[in-house]
C-alpha positions as CSV (number, residue, x, y, z in Angstrom):
1,M,0.5,-0.2,0.2
2,K,1.3,3.7,-1.3
3,I,1.0,6.9,0.7
4,T,0.8,9.8,-1.0
5,K,1.9,13.2,1.0
6,R,-1.9,14.4,1.3
7,Q,-2.4,10.8,2.8
8,L,0.1,11.1,5.3
9,R,-0.7,15.0,6.2
10,R,-4.3,13.4,6.2
11,I,-3.7,11.0,8.5
12,I,-1.9,13.5,10.7
13,K,-4.3,15.5,10.5
14,E,-6.9,13.0,12.0
15,E,-4.5,12.2,14.5
16,M,-3.6,15.7,16.1
17,D,-8.1,16.4,16.0
18,I,-8.2,12.8,17.8
19,E,-5.5,14.9,20.2
20,D,-8.0,17.9,20.9
21,Q,-11.4,15.8,20.4
22,R,-9.2,14.0,24.0
23,A,-7.8,17.6,24.9
24,M,-11.6,18.9,25.0
25,D,-14.1,15.6,26.4
26,M,-11.0,16.4,29.4
27,G,-11.7,20.2,29.3
28,I,-9.1,21.6,27.9
29,I,-9.9,22.7,24.6
30,N,-13.3,24.5,23.8
31,Y,-14.1,25.5,20.4
32,P,-16.8,27.5,20.6
33,D,-18.2,27.6,17.1
34,G,-18.1,23.9,17.6
35,T,-16.5,23.2,14.0
36,N,-13.8,20.1,13.7
37,A,-10.8,21.4,11.4
38,G,-10.5,18.3,9.7
39,D,-14.8,18.1,8.3
40,D,-13.6,18.6,5.2
41,L,-10.5,15.8,4.6
42,Y,-12.2,14.0,2.4
43,T,-12.9,16.2,-0.6
44,N,-12.3,15.3,-4.4
45,L,-11.6,11.0,-3.3
46,S,-13.6,7.9,-5.1
47,D,-16.2,6.8,-3.0
48,D,-14.2,3.4,-2.8
49,Q,-11.1,5.7,-1.1
50,S,-13.4,7.1,1.3
51,V,-14.2,4.0,2.3
52,A,-11.1,3.0,2.8
53,L,-9.8,6.0,4.7
54,D,-12.9,6.1,6.9
55,E,-11.8,2.0,7.7
56,L,-8.5,3.7,8.7
57,E,-9.9,6.3,10.9
58,N,-11.3,4.0,12.8
59,A,-8.8,1.7,13.2
60,L,-6.6,3.9,14.1
61,V,-9.6,4.9,17.2
62,M,-9.8,1.4,17.8
63,C,-6.2,1.0,18.8
64,L,-6.1,3.8,20.5
65,K,-9.4,2.6,22.5
66,A,-7.2,-0.6,23.0
67,G,-4.1,1.7,24.3
68,I,-1.8,1.1,22.0
69,S,0.8,3.7,21.9
70,D,1.1,6.2,19.0
71,A,5.1,4.5,18.1
72,E,3.5,1.6,17.3
73,I,0.9,2.9,15.6
74,N,3.5,4.9,13.8
75,D,5.7,1.3,13.7
76,T,3.3,-0.4,11.8
77,V,2.1,2.4,9.1
78,E,6.1,2.5,8.5
79,S,7.2,-1.2,8.1
80,N,4.4,-2.1,5.4
81,L,5.0,0.9,3.8
82,I,8.1,-0.2,3.6
83,A,7.7,-3.8,2.5
84,R,4.8,-2.5,0.1
85,K,8.0,-0.5,-1.3
86,L,10.3,-3.1,-1.0
87,G,8.3,-5.9,-2.2
88,K,6.8,-7.9,0.0
89,R,3.1,-6.9,0.7
């Protein structure tokens, strides 16, 4: 699986949004207008791409809820991307 710079930016943005949501849940950050900066992430994508990204987002949320650290998630993603580039997957 290849990842584009845009997809990487989206993943980073989503992770930042998750961290912001955690902070909001703890009462540390409060957006006055109730908007989320990640609302426009899925523009100009095919249906298959949107579904795939939604599934990736859900998998990330599940990992975080299970207590998997950000570093472990990043290592897994990076190793899969490297393996893909080397033709091992």
